[in-house]
VOGURO-650556 format. One line per 10 residues: their letters; for each residue x, y, z of N, C-alpha, C, O. Coordinates in steps of 0.2 Angstrom, whole numbers, plus 2048, in hexadecimal, padded with zeros to 3 digits. Layout:
REM VOGURO-650556
A) X,Y,Z,X,Y,Z,X,Y,Z,X,Y,Z  ...
***
This chain:
REM VOGURO-650556
DMHHIISDGT) 9C2,F18,C60,9C4,F11,C62,9CB,F12,C66,9D0,F13,C64  9CA,F10,C6D,9CF,F10,C71,9D0,F09,C74,9CC,F06,C75  9D7,F08,C75,9D8,F01,C78,9D6,F02,C80,9D7,F07,C83  9D4,EFC,C83,9D2,EFC,C8A,9D8,EFD,C8E,9D6,EFE,C94  9DE,EFC,C8C,9E3,EFD,C90,9E5,F04,C93,9E9,F05,C97  9E1,F09,C8F,9E3,F10,C90,9DC,F14,C92,9DC,F1A,C93  9D6,F10,C92,9D0,F13,C93,9CA,F0E,C96,9CB,F08,C95  9C5,F11,C99,9C0,F0D,C9B,9BA,F11,C99,9BA,F16,C95  9B3,F0F,C9C,9AD,F12,C9A,9AD,F1A,C9C,9AA,F1E,C98  9AF,F1B,CA2,9AF,F22,CA4,9B4,F26,C9F,9B2,F2C,C9E
SLKIVMREFM) 9B9,F23,C9D,9BE,F27,C98,9BA,F29,C92,9BB,F2E,C8F  9B6,F24,C90,9B2,F26,C89,9AE,F2C,C8A,9AD,F30,C86  9AB,F2C,C90,9A6,F31,C92,9AA,F38,C92,9A7,F3D,C8F  9B0,F37,C95,9B4,F3E,C96,9B5,F40,C8F,9B5,F46,C8D  9B8,F3C,C8A,9BA,F3E,C84,9B5,F41,C80,9B5,F46,C7D  9AF,F3D,C80,9A9,F40,C7C,9A7,F47,C7F,9A6,F4C,C7B  9A7,F48,C85,9A5,F4E,C88,9AA,F53,C86,9A8,F59,C84  9B0,F52,C87,9B5,F57,C85,9B5,F59,C7E,9B6,F5E,C7C  9B4,F53,C79,9B3,F55,C72,9AE,F5A,C71,9AE,F5E,C6C  9A8,F59,C74,9A3,F5E,C73,9A5,F65,C75,9A3,F6A,C72
DLYRQEPLAD) 9A8,F65,C7B,9AA,F6C,C7E,9AE,F6F,C79,9AE,F75,C78  9B3,F6C,C76,9B8,F6E,C71,9B5,F71,C6B,9B7,F76,C68  9B0,F6D,C69,9AC,F6F,C62,9A9,F75,C64,9A9,F79,C60  9A6,F76,C6A,9A2,F7C,C6B,9A7,F82,C6D,9A5,F87,C70  9AD,F80,C6C,9B2,F85,C6F,9B2,F87,C75,9B3,F8D,C77  9B1,F83,C7A,9B1,F84,C81,9B7,F81,C84,9B9,F7C,C81  9BA,F84,C88,9C1,F82,C8B,9C0,F7C,C90,9BB,F7B,C94  9C5,F78,C90,9C5,F72,C95,9C8,F74,C9B,9CC,F78,C9B  9C5,F71,CA0,9C7,F73,CA7,9CE,F6F,CA8,9CF,F6A,CA5  9D3,F72,CAC,9D9,F6F,CAD,9D8,F69,CB2,9D4,F69,CB6
LPISYKDFSE) 9DC,F64,CB1,9DC,F5E,CB5,9E1,F5F,CBB,9E6,F62,CBA  9DE,F5D,CC1,9E2,F5E,CC7,9E8,F59,CC7,9ED,F5A,CCA  9E6,F53,CC4,9EB,F4E,CC4,9EB,F4A,CBD,9E6,F4B,CB9  9EF,F46,CBB,9F0,F42,CB5,9F0,F3A,CB7,9F0,F38,CBD  9EF,F37,CB1,9EF,F2F,CB3,9F6,F2E,CB5,9F7,F29,CB9  9FB,F31,CB4,A02,F30,CB6,A02,F30,CBE,A05,F2C,CC1  9FF,F35,CC0,9FF,F36,CC8,9FB,F30,CCB,9FD,F2E,CD0  9F5,F2E,CC8,9F2,F28,CCA,9F7,F22,CCA,9F7,F1E,CCF  9FB,F21,CC4,9FF,F1B,CC4,A04,F1B,CC9,A06,F16,CCC  A07,F21,CCB,A0C,F22,CD0,A09,F20,CD7,A0C,F1D,CDB
WQNRLMASDE) A03,F23,CD8,9FF,F21,CDE,9FE,F19,CDF,9FF,F17,CE4  9FC,F16,CD9,9FB,F0F,CD9,A01,F0B,CDB,A01,F06,CDF  A07,F0D,CD8,A0D,F0A,CD9,A0F,F0B,CE1,A12,F06,CE4  A0E,F11,CE4,A10,F11,CEB,A0B,F0D,CEF,A0D,F0A,CF4  A05,F0C,CED,A00,F08,CF1,A02,F01,CF1,A01,EFE,CF6  A05,EFF,CEB,A07,EF8,CEB,A0D,EF6,CEF,A0E,EF0,CF0  A10,EFB,CF2,A15,EFA,CF7,A14,EFB,CFE,A18,EFB,D02  A0D,EFC,CFF,A0B,EFE,D06,A08,EF9,D0A,A06,EF3,D07  A07,EFA,D10,A04,EF5,D15,9FD,EF4,D13,9FA,EEE,D13  9FA,EF9,D10,9F2,EF9,D0F,9F2,EF4,D09,9ED,EF0,D09
FAKQEEYWMN) 9F6,EF4,D04,9F6,EF0,CFE,9F7,EE9,D00,9F4,EE4,CFE  9FB,EE8,D05,9FD,EE1,D08,9F6,EDE,D0B,9F5,ED8,D0B  9F3,EE2,D0F,9ED,EE0,D12,9E7,EDE,D0D,9E4,ED9,D0D  9E7,EE2,D08,9E2,EE0,D02,9E4,EDA,CFF,9E0,ED5,CFE  9EB,ED9,CFE,9ED,ED2,CFB,9EA,ECD,CFF,9E8,EC8,CFD  9EC,ECD,D06,9EA,EC8,D0B,9E2,EC7,D0A,9E0,EC1,D0B  9DE,ECC,D0A,9D7,ECB,D0A,9D5,EC6,D04,9D1,EC2,D05  9D8,EC8,CFE,9D6,EC4,CF8,9D9,EBD,CF8,9D6,EB8,CF5  9DF,EBC,CFA,9E2,EB6,CFB,9DE,EB1,D00,9DD,EAB,CFF  9DB,EB4,D05,9D7,EB1,D0A,9D0,EAF,D06,9CD,EA9,D07
QFSGDIPVLE) 9CE,EB3,D02,9C8,EB2,CFE,9C8,EAC,CFA,9C4,EA8,CFA  9CE,EAB,CF7,9D0,EA5,CF2,9D4,EA0,CF5,9D8,E9D,CF1  9D4,E9F,CFC,9D9,E9A,CFE,9D5,E93,CFD,9CF,E92,CFC  9D9,E8E,CFD,9D7,E87,CFC,9D5,E87,CF4,9D7,E8A,CF0  9D0,E82,CF3,9CE,E80,CEC,9CA,E86,CEA,9C5,E88,CED  9CC,E88,CE4,9C8,E8E,CE0,9C3,E8A,CDB,9C5,E86,CD7  9BC,E8D,CDC,9B8,E8A,CD8,9B8,E8C,CD1,9B9,E91,CCF  9B6,E87,CCC,9B5,E88,CC5,9AE,E86,CC4,9AC,E80,CC5  9AA,E8B,CC1,9A3,E8A,CC0,9A2,E85,CBA,9A4,E86,CB5  99F,E7F,CBB,99E,E7A,CB6,997,E7B,CB3,992,E78,CB5
MPTDFPRSVL) 996,E80,CB0,98F,E82,CAD,98E,E7D,CA7,992,E7C,CA3  988,E7B,CA6,987,E77,CA0,987,E7B,C9A,985,E81,C9A  98A,E79,C94,98B,E7D,C8E,987,E7A,C88,986,E74,C89  986,E7D,C83,983,E7A,C7D,988,E76,C79,987,E72,C75  98E,E79,C79,994,E76,C75,99A,E75,C79,99B,E79,C7E  99E,E70,C78,9A4,E6E,C7C,9A8,E74,C7C,9AA,E78,C78  9AB,E75,C82,9B0,E7B,C83,9B6,E79,C80,9B9,E74,C81  9B9,E7E,C7C,9BF,E7D,C78,9C5,E80,C7C,9C4,E84,C80  9CA,E7D,C7B,9D0,E7F,C7E,9D2,E86,C7D,9D4,E8A,C81  9D1,E88,C77,9D2,E8F,C74,9CB,E93,C74,9C6,E90,C72
QDFKGAVVFI) 9CB,E99,C77,9C5,E9D,C77,9C6,EA2,C71,9CB,EA5,C70  9C0,EA2,C6D,9C0,EA7,C67,9BD,EAD,C69,9BD,EB2,C65  9BA,EAF,C6F,9B8,EB5,C72,9B2,EB8,C6E,9B0,EBE,C6E  9AE,EB4,C69,9A9,EB6,C66,9A2,EB6,C6A,9A1,EB1,C6D  99E,EBB,C69,999,EBB,C6E,993,EBE,C6B,993,EC0,C65  98D,EBE,C6E,987,EC0,C6C,983,EC3,C72,985,EC2,C78  97D,EC6,C71,97A,EC9,C77,973,EC8,C77,96F,EC7,C72  970,EC6,C7D,969,EC5,C7E,967,ECB,C83,96B,ECC,C88  962,ECE,C82,960,ED4,C86,959,ED3,C88,954,ED2,C85  958,ED4,C8F,952,ED3,C92,950,ED9,C97,955,EDC,C9A
ETGKQLTEQL) 94B,EDB,C99,948,EE0,C9D,943,EDE,CA2,93E,EDB,CA0  943,EE1,CA8,93D,EE0,CAC,938,EE6,CAB,939,EEB,CA9  931,EE4,CAD,92C,EE9,CAD,92C,EED,CB3,930,EED,CB8  928,EF2,CB3,927,EF7,CB8,926,EF4,CBF,929,EF6,CC4  921,EF0,CBF,91F,EED,CC5,925,EE9,CC9,925,EEA,CCF  928,EE5,CC5,92E,EE1,CC8,933,EE6,CCA,937,EE5,CCF  934,EEB,CC6,93A,EF0,CC8,938,EF4,CCE,93D,EF5,CD3  932,EF6,CCF,930,EF9,CD5,931,EF5,CDB,934,EF7,CE0  92F,EEE,CDB,930,EEA,CE0,937,EE9,CE2,939,EE8,CE8  93B,EE8,CDD,942,EE7,CDE,945,EED,CE2,948,EEC,CE7
KALVLERNTT) 944,EF3,CDF,947,EF9,CE3,944,EFA,CEA,948,EFD,CEE  93D,EF8,CEB,93B,EF9,CF2,93E,EF4,CF6,93F,EF6,CFC  940,EEE,CF4,943,EE9,CF8,94A,EEB,CFA,94D,EEA,CFF  94E,EEE,CF4,955,EF0,CF5,955,EF5,CFB,959,EF5,CFF  950,EFA,CFA,950,EFF,CFF,94F,EFD,D06,952,EFF,D0B  94A,EF8,D07,948,EF5,D0D,94E,EF2,D10,94F,EF2,D16  952,EEE,D0C,957,EEA,D0F,95E,EEE,D0F,963,EEB,D11  95E,EF4,D0E,964,EF8,D0F,96A,EF6,D0B,96F,EF6,D0D  968,EF4,D04,96E,EF1,D00,96E,EF6,CFA,96B,EFB,CF9  971,EF3,CF5,971,EF6,CEE,96E,EF2,CE9,96E,EEC,CE9
LHIFLLSAFS) 96B,EF5,CE3,969,EF1,CDE,96E,EEC,CDB,96C,EE6,CD9  974,EEE,CDB,979,EEA,CD8,97A,EE4,CDC,97B,EDE,CDA  97A,EE5,CE3,97C,EDF,CE7,975,EDA,CE7,976,ED4,CE7  96F,EDD,CE6,969,ED9,CE6,969,ED5,CDF,968,ECF,CE0  96B,ED8,CDA,96B,ED4,CD3,971,ECF,CD3,970,EC9,CD1  976,ED1,CD6,97C,ECD,CD6,97A,EC6,CDA,97C,EC1,CD8  977,EC7,CDF,974,EC1,CE3,970,EBD,CDF,971,EB7,CDF  96B,EC0,CDB,967,EBC,CD7,96B,EB8,CD2,969,EB2,CD0  970,EBB,CCF,974,EB9,CC9,978,EB3,CCC,979,EAE,CC9  97A,EB3,CD2,97E,EAE,CD6,979,EA8,CD7,97C,EA2,CD6
ILLSKYSGQE) 973,EA9,CD8,96E,EA3,CD9,96E,EA0,CD2,96E,E9A,CD1  96D,EA4,CCD,96C,EA1,CC6,972,E9C,CC4,971,E97,CC1  978,E9F,CC5,97E,E9B,CC4,97E,E94,CC8,980,E8F,CC5  97C,E95,CCE,97C,E8F,CD3,977,E8A,CD0,978,E84,CD1  971,E8C,CCE,96C,E88,CCC,96E,E84,CC5,96D,E7E,CC5  971,E88,CC1,974,E84,CBB,97A,E80,CBC,97B,E7A,CB9  97F,E82,CC0,985,E7E,CC1,984,E78,CC6,987,E73,CC6  97F,E79,CCB,97E,E74,CD1,984,E75,CD6,986,E71,CD9  987,E7B,CD6,98C,E7D,CDA,98A,E82,CDF,986,E86,CDE  98D,E82,CE5,98C,E87,CEA,991,E8D,CEB,990,E92,CED
DIVVGSAVAG) 997,E8B,CE9,99D,E8F,CE9,99D,E93,CE3,99F,E91,CDD  99B,E9A,CE3,99A,E9D,CDC,99E,EA3,CDD,99E,EA7,CE2  9A3,EA5,CD7,9A7,EAB,CD6,9A4,EAE,CD1,9A3,EAB,CCB  9A2,EB4,CD1,99F,EB9,CCC,9A4,EBF,CCB,9A6,EC2,CD1  9A6,EC1,CC6,9AA,EC7,CC5,9A5,ECD,CC5,9A0,ECD,CC2  9A8,ED3,CC8,9A4,ED9,CC7,9A9,EDF,CC7,9AE,EDF,CCB  9A7,EE3,CC2,9AC,EE8,CC1,9AB,EEE,CC5,9A5,EF0,CC7  9B0,EF2,CC7,9B0,EF8,CCB,9B3,EFD,CC7,9B8,EFC,CC4  9B1,F04,CC8,9B3,F09,CC4,9BB,F0B,CC6,9BF,F0D,CC1  9BC,F0A,CCC,9C3,F0B,CCE,9C5,F13,CCF,9CB,F14,CD1
RRHADLESVV) 9C0,F17,CCE,9C2,F1E,CCF,9C0,F20,CD6,9BB,F24,CD7  9C4,F1F,CDB,9C2,F20,CE2,9C3,F27,CE5,9C1,F28,CEA  9C6,F2B,CE0,9C7,F32,CE2,9C4,F37,CDD,9C4,F35,CD8  9C1,F3C,CE0,9BD,F41,CDC,9C2,F44,CD6,9C0,F45,CD0  9C8,F45,CD7,9CD,F48,CD2,9CE,F43,CCC,9D0,F45,CC7  9CC,F3D,CCD,9CC,F38,CC7,9C7,F38,CC2,9C7,F35,CBD  9C1,F3C,CC4,9BB,F3C,CC0,9BB,F3E,CB9,9B7,F3C,CB4  9C1,F42,CB8,9C2,F45,CB1,9C8,F43,CAE,9CA,F46,CA9  9CB,F3E,CB0,9D1,F3B,CAE,9D0,F35,CA9,9CC,F31,CAB  9D3,F35,CA3,9D2,F30,C9E,9D7,F2B,CA0,9DD,F2C,CA1
GLFINMLPLR) 9D6,F24,CA0,9DA,F1F,CA2,9D6,F19,CA4,9D0,F19,CA4  9DA,F14,CA5,9D7,F0D,CA8,9D7,F0D,CAF,9DC,F0D,CB2  9D1,F0D,CB2,9D1,F0D,CBA,9CD,F07,CBC,9CE,F05,CC2  9C9,F03,CB8,9C5,EFF,CBA,9C8,EF8,CBC,9CE,EF7,CBA  9C5,EF4,CC1,9C8,EEE,CC3,9C2,EE9,CC3,9BD,EEB,CC4  9C4,EE2,CC3,9BF,EDD,CC3,9C0,EDA,CCA,9C5,ED8,CCC  9BA,EDA,CCE,9BA,ED6,CD5,9B7,ED0,CD4,9B1,ECF,CD2  9BB,ECA,CD6,9B8,EC3,CD6,9B4,EC3,CDC,9B7,EC2,CE2  9AE,EC3,CDD,9AA,EC2,CE3,9A8,EBB,CE4,9A4,EB8,CE0  9A9,EB8,CE9,9A8,EB1,CEB,9A3,EB0,CF0,9A3,EB3,CF6
NRVRETSTFM) 99E,EAD,CEF,998,EAC,CF3,996,EA5,CF4,997,EA1,CEF  993,EA2,CF9,990,E9C,CFA,989,E9C,CF9,985,EA0,CFD  986,E99,CF4,97F,E99,CF3,97C,E92,CF5,97C,E8D,CF1  97A,E92,CFB,978,E8B,CFE,970,E8B,CFD,96D,E8F,CFF  96E,E85,CFC,967,E84,CFA,963,E85,D01,95D,E86,D01  966,E84,D07,962,E84,D0D,962,E8C,D0F,95E,E8E,D14  966,E90,D0C,966,E97,D0E,960,E9B,D0B,95D,E99,D06  95D,EA0,D0E,958,EA4,D0B,95B,EA9,D07,961,EAB,D08  957,EAC,D02,95A,EB2,CFE,95D,EB7,D03,962,EB9,D02  959,EB9,D08,95B,EBE,D0C,962,EBD,D0F,966,EC2,D10
ELLANVKETA) 963,EB7,D11,96A,EB5,D14,96F,EB6,D0F,974,EB8,D10  96E,EB3,D08,972,EB4,D03,974,EBB,D02,979,EBD,D01  96E,EBF,D01,96F,EC6,D00,974,ECA,D05,978,ECE,D03  973,EC8,D0B,978,ECB,D11,97F,EC8,D0F,984,ECC,D0F  980,EC2,D0D,987,EC0,D0C,98A,EC3,D06,990,EC5,D07  986,EC4,D01,989,EC7,CFA,98A,ECE,CFC,98F,ED1,CF9  986,ED2,D00,987,ED9,D02,98E,ED9,D05,992,EDD,D04  98F,ED5,D0B,995,ED5,D0E,99B,ED3,D0A,9A0,ED7,D0A  99B,ECE,D05,9A0,ECD,D01,9A2,ED3,CFC,9A8,ED4,CFA  99C,ED6,CFA,99D,EDB,CF5,9A1,EE1,CF8,9A6,EE4,CF6
LNGYANQDYQ) 99E,EE3,CFE,9A1,EE9,D02,9A8,EE7,D03,9AC,EEC,D03  9AA,EE1,D05,9B1,EE0,D07,9B5,EE0,D00,9BA,EE3,D00  9B2,EDE,CFB,9B6,EDF,CF4,9B7,EE6,CF3,9BD,EE7,CF1  9B2,EEA,CF3,9B3,EF1,CF2,9B8,EF4,CF6,9BC,EF9,CF3  9B9,EF2,CFC,9BE,EF5,D01,9C5,EF3,CFF,9C9,EF6,D00  9C5,EED,CFB,9CB,EEB,CFA,9CD,EEB,CF2,9D0,EE7,CEF  9C9,EF0,CEE,9C9,EF0,CE7,9D0,EF2,CE4,9D0,EF2,CDE  9D4,EF5,CE8,9DA,EF8,CE5,9DF,EF2,CE3,9E3,EF3,CDE  9DE,EEC,CE5,9E2,EE6,CE3,9DF,EE4,CDD,9D9,EE2,CDC  9E3,EE4,CD8,9E1,EE2,CD1,9E0,EDB,CCF,9E4,ED7,CD2
YEQLVTKLDL) 9DB,ED9,CCC,9D9,ED3,CCA,9DF,ECF,CC7,9E0,EC9,CC9  9E3,ED2,CC2,9E8,ECF,CBF,9EE,ECD,CC4,9F1,EC8,CC3  9EF,ED1,CC9,9F4,ED0,CCF,9F1,EC9,CD3,9F5,EC5,CD5  9EB,EC9,CD4,9E8,EC3,CD7,9E9,EBD,CD3,9EC,EB8,CD6  9E7,EBD,CCD,9E8,EB7,CC9,9F0,EB5,CC9,9F1,EAF,CCA  9F5,EBA,CC9,9FB,EB8,CC9,9FD,EB5,CD0,A01,EB1,CD0  9FB,EB8,CD5,9FD,EB6,CDC,9FA,EAF,CDD,9FD,EAB,CE0  9F4,EAE,CDB,9F1,EA8,CDC,9F4,EA2,CD7,9F3,E9C,CD8  9F8,EA4,CD3,9FB,E9F,CCE,9F6,E9B,CCA,9F7,E95,CCA  9F1,E9F,CC8,9EC,E9C,CC4,9EE,E9B,CBD,9EF,EA0,CBA
QGKPGHNPLI) 9EE,E95,CBA,9EF,E94,CB4,9E8,E94,CB0,9E8,E95,CAA  9E3,E92,CB3,9DD,E92,CB0,9DC,E8B,CAC,9E0,E88,CA9  9D6,E88,CAD,9D4,E82,CA9,9D4,E84,CA2,9D2,E89,CA0  9D5,E7F,C9D,9D4,E80,C97,9CE,E83,C94,9C9,E7F,C95  9CE,E88,C91,9C8,E8B,C8E,9C4,E90,C93,9BF,E93,C92  9C7,E90,C99,9C4,E95,C9F,9C8,E9A,CA0,9CE,E9A,C9F  9C5,EA0,CA3,9C9,EA5,CA5,9CC,EA4,CAC,9C9,EA0,CB0  9D1,EA6,CAE,9D3,EA5,CB5,9CF,EA9,CBA,9CE,EAF,CBA  9CC,EA5,CBF,9C7,EA7,CC4,9C0,EA9,CC2,9BC,EA8,CC6  9BF,EAD,CBC,9B9,EB0,CBB,9B7,EAD,CB4,9BB,EAE,CAF
DFVFTMQNVD) 9B1,EAA,CB3,9AE,EA9,CAC,9A7,EAD,CAC,9A4,EAD,CA6  9A4,EAF,CB1,99E,EB2,CB1,99F,EB9,CB5,9A2,EBA,CBA  99B,EBE,CB2,99C,EC5,CB4,995,EC8,CB5,991,EC7,CB0  994,ECC,CBA,98E,ED0,CBB,990,ED7,CBD,993,ED8,CC2  98E,EDC,CB9,990,EE3,CBA,989,EE7,CBA,985,EE6,CB5  989,EEC,CBF,983,EF1,CBE,986,EF7,CBB,98B,EFB,CBE  984,EF9,CB5,987,EFE,CB1,984,F05,CB4,97E,F06,CB4  989,F09,CB5,987,F10,CB7,98B,F16,CB4,98C,F1B,CB6  98E,F14,CAD,991,F19,CAA,98C,F1C,CA5,98A,F19,CA0  98A,F22,CA5,986,F25,CA1,989,F29,C9C,98C,F2E,C9D
IATLELPDLN) 989,F26,C96,98D,F28,C90,989,F2E,C8D,983,F2D,C8B  98C,F34,C8C,988,F3A,C89,987,F39,C83,98B,F36,C7F  981,F3B,C80,97F,F3C,C7A,983,F41,C76,984,F47,C78  986,F40,C70,989,F45,C6C,984,F4A,C69,980,F48,C65  985,F50,C6B,980,F56,C69,985,F5B,C67,988,F5E,C6C  985,F5D,C61,989,F63,C5F,985,F67,C5B,980,F65,C58  987,F6E,C5B,983,F73,C57,983,F71,C50,988,F6F,C4D  97D,F72,C4D,97C,F71,C45,97E,F6A,C43,97F,F69,C3D  97E,F65,C47,980,F5E,C44,97B,F5A,C47,979,F5A,C4D  979,F55,C43,975,F4F,C45,979,F49,C46,97C,F47,C41
ITPYETDTTD) 97A,F46,C4B,97E,F40,C4D,97A,F3A,C4F,976,F3A,C53  97B,F34,C4B,978,F2E,C4D,97D,F29,C4E,982,F28,C4A  97D,F24,C53,981,F1F,C53,982,F1A,C4E,97C,F19,C4B  987,F17,C4D,989,F12,C47,988,F0B,C4B,98C,F0A,C4F  983,F07,C49,982,F01,C4B,987,EFC,C49,987,EFB,C42  98A,EF8,C4D,98E,EF2,C4A,98B,EEB,C4D,987,EEB,C52  98D,EE6,C49,98A,EE0,C4B,990,EDB,C4E,98F,ED5,C4F  995,EDE,C50,99B,EDA,C52,99A,EDA,C59,99A,EE0,C5C  99A,ED4,C5D,99A,ED4,C64,99F,ECE,C66,99F,EC9,C63  9A3,ED0,C6B,9A8,ECB,C6E,9A6,ECB,C75,9A2,ECE,C78
TRFDLSVDAF) 9AA,EC6,C79,9A9,EC5,C80,9AF,EC1,C82,9B2,EBD,C7F  9B2,EC4,C88,9B7,EC1,C8B,9B5,EBB,C90,9BA,EB8,C94  9AF,EBA,C91,9AC,EB6,C97,9A7,EB1,C94,9A4,EB2,C8E  9A6,EAC,C97,9A0,EA8,C95,99A,EAB,C95,996,EAB,C90  999,EAF,C9A,992,EB3,C9A,994,EB9,C9F,996,EB9,CA5  992,EBF,C9C,992,EC5,CA0,98C,EC9,CA0,989,EC9,C9A  989,ECB,CA5,983,ECE,CA6,984,ED6,CA8,986,ED7,CAD  982,EDA,CA4,981,EE1,CA6,97A,EE4,CA7,976,EE3,CA3  979,EE7,CAD,973,EE9,CB0,973,EF1,CAF,977,EF4,CB0  96D,EF3,CAD,96B,EFA,CAC,965,EFC,CAF,960,EF9,CAE
DHGDKLSFQF) 965,F02,CB3,95F,F04,CB6,95C,F0A,CB2,960,F0F,CB1  956,F09,CB0,953,F0E,CAC,94E,F12,CB0,949,F15,CAD  94E,F11,CB6,949,F14,CBA,943,F10,CBB,942,F0D,CC1  93E,F0F,CB7,938,F0B,CB7,939,F04,CB5,935,F00,CB6  93F,F02,CB3,941,EFC,CB0,948,EFA,CB1,94C,EFF,CB1  94A,EF4,CB1,951,EF2,CB1,952,EEE,CAA,94D,EEA,CA8  957,EEF,CA7,959,EEB,CA1,960,EE7,CA3,964,EE9,CA7  960,EE1,C9F,966,EDD,CA0,969,EDB,C9A,965,ED8,C96  96F,EDB,C99,972,ED9,C93,977,ED3,C94,97C,ED3,C98  975,ECD,C91,978,EC7,C92,97D,EC6,C8C,97B,EC4,C87
NYSTQLYRAS) 983,EC7,C8D,988,EC7,C88,98C,EC0,C89,98F,EBE,C8E  98B,EBB,C84,98D,EB4,C85,992,EB2,C7F,992,EB5,C7A  995,EAD,C81,99A,EAA,C7D,996,EA5,C78,993,EA1,C7A  996,EA7,C71,993,EA2,C6C,997,E9C,C6B,994,E98,C68  99D,E9C,C6E,9A1,E95,C6E,99D,E90,C72,99E,E8A,C71  99A,E93,C78,997,E8E,C7C,990,E8E,C7C,98D,E88,C7E  98C,E93,C7B,985,E93,C7B,981,E95,C75,984,E99,C71  97B,E92,C74,977,E94,C6F,973,E9A,C72,972,E9B,C78  970,E9E,C6E,96C,EA4,C70,966,EA1,C74,964,EA5,C79  963,E9C,C72,95D,E9A,C76,95E,E98,C7D,95A,E98,C81
TVETMARRFV) 964,E95,C7E,966,E93,C85,967,E9A,C89,965,E9A,C8F  96A,E9F,C86,96B,EA5,C8B,964,EA9,C8B,963,EAB,C91  960,EA8,C87,959,EAB,C87,956,EA8,C8D,953,EAB,C92  956,EA1,C8E,954,E9E,C93,957,EA0,C9A,953,EA0,C9F  95D,EA1,C9A,961,EA3,CA0,95E,EA9,CA3,95D,EAB,CA9  95E,EAE,C9D,95B,EB5,C9F,954,EB4,CA2,953,EB8,CA7  950,EB0,C9F,949,EB0,CA2,949,EAD,CA9,946,EB0,CAE  94E,EA8,CAA,94E,EA5,CB0,951,EAA,CB6,94F,EAA,CBC  955,EAF,CB3,958,EB4,CB8,952,EB8,CBA,952,EBA,CC0  94E,EBA,CB6,948,EBE,CB7,943,EBA,CBD,940,EBD,CC1
EILEQVVETP) 943,EB4,CBB,93E,EAF,CC0,941,EB0,CC7,93D,EB1,CCB  947,EAF,CC7,94A,EB0,CCE,949,EB7,CD1,947,EB7,CD7  949,EBC,CCD,948,EC2,CD1,940,EC3,CD3,93F,EC6,CD8  93C,EC0,CCE,935,EC0,CD0,933,EBC,CD6,930,EBE,CDB  937,EB6,CD7,935,EB2,CDD,938,EB5,CE4,935,EB5,CE9  93E,EB8,CE3,941,EBB,CE9,93E,EC1,CEB,93E,EC2,CF1  93B,EC5,CE7,938,ECB,CE8,931,EC9,CEC,92E,ECC,CF1  92D,EC4,CE9,927,EC1,CEC,928,EBE,CF3,924,EBF,CF7  92E,EBB,CF4,92F,EB7,CFB,937,EB8,CFC,93B,EB4,CFA  938,EBE,CFF,93F,EBF,D00,943,EBA,D05,949,EB9,D04
VIKLGEIDLS) 93F,EB6,D09,942,EB1,D0D,941,EAA,D0B,942,EA5,D0E  940,EAA,D04,940,EA3,D01,946,EA0,D01,94C,EA3,D01  946,E9A,D02,94D,E96,D02,950,E95,CFB,94B,E94,CF7  956,E95,CFA,958,E95,CF3,956,E8E,CF0,955,E8E,CEA  956,E89,CF4,954,E82,CF1,94D,E82,CEF,94B,E7E,CEB  949,E87,CF1,942,E87,CEF,940,E8B,CE9,93B,E8C,CE7  946,E8F,CE7,945,E93,CE1,944,E8F,CDB,948,E8A,CD9  93E,E90,CD7,93C,E8B,CD2,93D,E8F,CCB,93B,E95,CCB  941,E8C,CC6,942,E90,CC0,93E,E8C,CBA,941,E8C,CB5  938,E8A,CBC,934,E87,CB7,92E,E8A,CB6,92A,E88,CB1
GQLGEVVFDT) 92C,E90,CBA,926,E93,CB9,926,E98,CB3,92A,E99,CAF  920,E9C,CB3,91F,EA1,CAE,921,EA7,CAF,921,EA9,CB5  924,EAB,CAA,926,EB2,CAB,921,EB7,CAC,91C,EB6,CA9  922,EBB,CB1,91E,EC1,CB2,91E,EC6,CAD,91F,EC5,CA7  91F,ECD,CB0,920,ED3,CAC,927,ED3,CA9,92B,ED6,CAD  928,ED2,CA3,92F,ED2,CA0,92E,ED3,C99,92A,ED1,C96  933,ED7,C97,934,ED8,C8F,93A,ED5,C8D,93F,ED5,C91  93A,ED1,C88,940,ECD,C85,941,ECF,C7E,93D,ECF,C7A  948,ECF,C7D,94A,ED1,C77,950,ECD,C75,955,ECE,C79  951,ECA,C70,957,EC6,C6E,95B,EC9,C68,95F,EC6,C65
SSEKEESFDF) 959,ECF,C66,95D,ED2,C61,964,ED3,C63,966,ED3,C68  968,ED5,C5E,96F,ED6,C5E,971,EDD,C61,977,EDE,C63  96C,EE1,C61,96E,EE8,C64,96F,EE7,C6C,96C,EE3,C6F  974,EEB,C6E,975,EEB,C75,976,EF1,C78,977,EF6,C74  975,EF2,C7E,977,EF8,C82,97E,EFA,C82,983,EF5,C81  980,EFF,C83,987,F02,C84,989,F00,C8B,986,F03,C8F  98E,EFC,C8B,991,EFA,C92,999,EFB,C91,99C,EF9,C8D  99B,EFF,C96,9A2,F01,C96,9A6,F00,C9C,9AD,F00,C9B  9A4,EFE,CA1,9A8,EFD,CA7,9AD,EF8,CA6,9B3,EF9,CA9  9AC,EF3,CA3,9B2,EEE,CA2,9B2,EEB,C9B,9B6,EE7,C99
***
């Protein structure tokens, strides 16, 4: 058990790998740099012109009125958040997954950006708002020398997009791609610094700037395999959440799975199950008709090829 202030998902992978190496009496490789070196680099960066440019970018992104998503909830929002959560798990079938990946390749984008676009549509449909901010975690290890260093490197990017009913999905996809790429290019500016700079106090019961998160998980945690030992994971039933709703996406090759982690203070399981179904409906419709106008996307149809599970078990997600 490690506090998040000193570790992230990649750190857990490193610790497990090195634990197994030591158990097998294999030597550990020397590290070219340590987290202290990264910290010193980060402090120098914050005093540089490059950092000032990144700050300017984010301040421009959130100039004027900053949107707060007014999503419908099952229960009144309390001033105090209890951070208790639960999980709904859904996955796509082989056919839809193949169609998605083919379209992603054709449009020269990434699966993460494609799915983030669909998630933004879902939030717009529920809230009735066009100005949508979604948080997305980045690993933050931008140099190869950091790949084996234990520490906290991740950052949360608040990606702001306009989801207009008159736009086509392809137009939205292009805009989300541009926003995401610009966000990645300015990812050294920390989310906490942006909140402070914007002087965001946050509405009661809300997080400052971000209540909804979508992350494509790409941390492959190694399985513990040690000589002469049988090791099985210990399942726990405790789940928490720092957001109203956070979705983690996983690519399993011939299928995609999505973990909807939601606040039980706000939502019933049945409501989030419906949201998960409607997310898949959006994917089906934009794959079928990529130039469909967002206002024409219908969330009342029947589900296609999908596997749905509302059990409490969840995939391991570590990026944030």
